[in-house]
C-alpha positions as CSV (number, residue, x, y, z in Angstrom):
1,M,-16.1,-23.9,4.9
2,N,-18.4,-21.8,7.0
3,E,-17.5,-18.4,5.6
4,I,-15.3,-16.7,3.0
5,I,-13.4,-13.6,3.8
6,F,-12.9,-10.7,1.4
7,V,-10.4,-7.8,1.9
8,V,-12.1,-4.6,0.7
9,E,-10.0,-1.6,-0.3
10,E,-11.0,1.8,-1.6
11,A,-9.2,2.8,-4.8
12,E,-7.8,6.3,-5.5
13,D,-10.8,7.0,-7.7
14,G,-13.3,6.2,-5.0
15,S,-14.3,2.8,-6.3
16,F,-13.9,-0.3,-4.3
17,R,-12.0,-3.6,-4.8
18,A,-12.5,-6.9,-3.1
19,N,-10.2,-9.9,-3.0
20,A,-11.1,-13.2,-1.4
21,V,-8.6,-14.6,1.1
22,G,-7.5,-18.1,0.0
23,S,-9.6,-18.2,-3.1
24,S,-9.1,-16.6,-6.6
25,I,-12.2,-14.4,-6.4
26,H,-11.7,-10.7,-7.2
27,T,-14.3,-8.0,-8.0
28,E,-14.8,-4.3,-8.0
29,A,-17.6,-1.7,-8.1
30,E,-18.2,2.0,-8.0
31,D,-19.9,2.0,-4.5
32,L,-20.3,-0.4,-1.5
33,A,-23.9,-1.4,-2.3
34,Q,-22.9,-2.4,-5.8
35,L,-19.8,-4.2,-4.4
36,H,-21.9,-6.3,-2.0
37,Q,-23.9,-7.5,-5.0
38,E,-20.8,-8.1,-7.1
39,I,-19.2,-10.2,-4.3
40,R,-22.4,-12.3,-3.9
41,D,-22.5,-12.9,-7.7
42,A,-18.8,-13.8,-7.8
43,V,-19.1,-16.3,-4.9
44,H,-22.1,-17.9,-6.6
45,C,-20.1,-18.2,-9.9
46,H,-17.0,-19.6,-8.2
47,F,-18.6,-22.4,-6.2
48,E,-20.7,-25.3,-7.4
49,E,-24.4,-25.3,-6.4
50,G,-24.6,-26.0,-2.7
51,D,-20.9,-25.7,-2.1
52,A,-20.7,-21.9,-1.4
53,P,-20.1,-20.9,2.2
54,P,-23.2,-19.5,3.9
55,L,-21.4,-16.4,5.2
56,I,-19.3,-13.7,3.5
57,R,-17.2,-11.6,5.8
58,L,-15.8,-8.3,4.6
59,H,-12.6,-6.9,6.1
60,H,-12.4,-3.2,5.2
61,V,-8.8,-1.9,4.9
62,R,-8.2,1.8,5.1
63,Q,-4.9,3.5,4.6
64,E,-4.2,6.9,6.3
65,L,-1.1,9.1,6.1
66,L,-0.2,11.3,9.0
67,A,2.3,14.1,8.6
68,L,4.7,14.9,11.4
């Protein structure tokens, strides 16, 4: 595995949640800088030493509502 992909969403309270695609890794944080560190920590905890992918890709999902 060359990379792991996380879907990042902003919660209603302004915090952020990240879920890995294809792996059971989930984390959350109050801001993006903290989320980046939480994701790194979660990936290190999930994989054995030397098995973690070298790249983490973040896919930010943003929802918008448009009134007609």
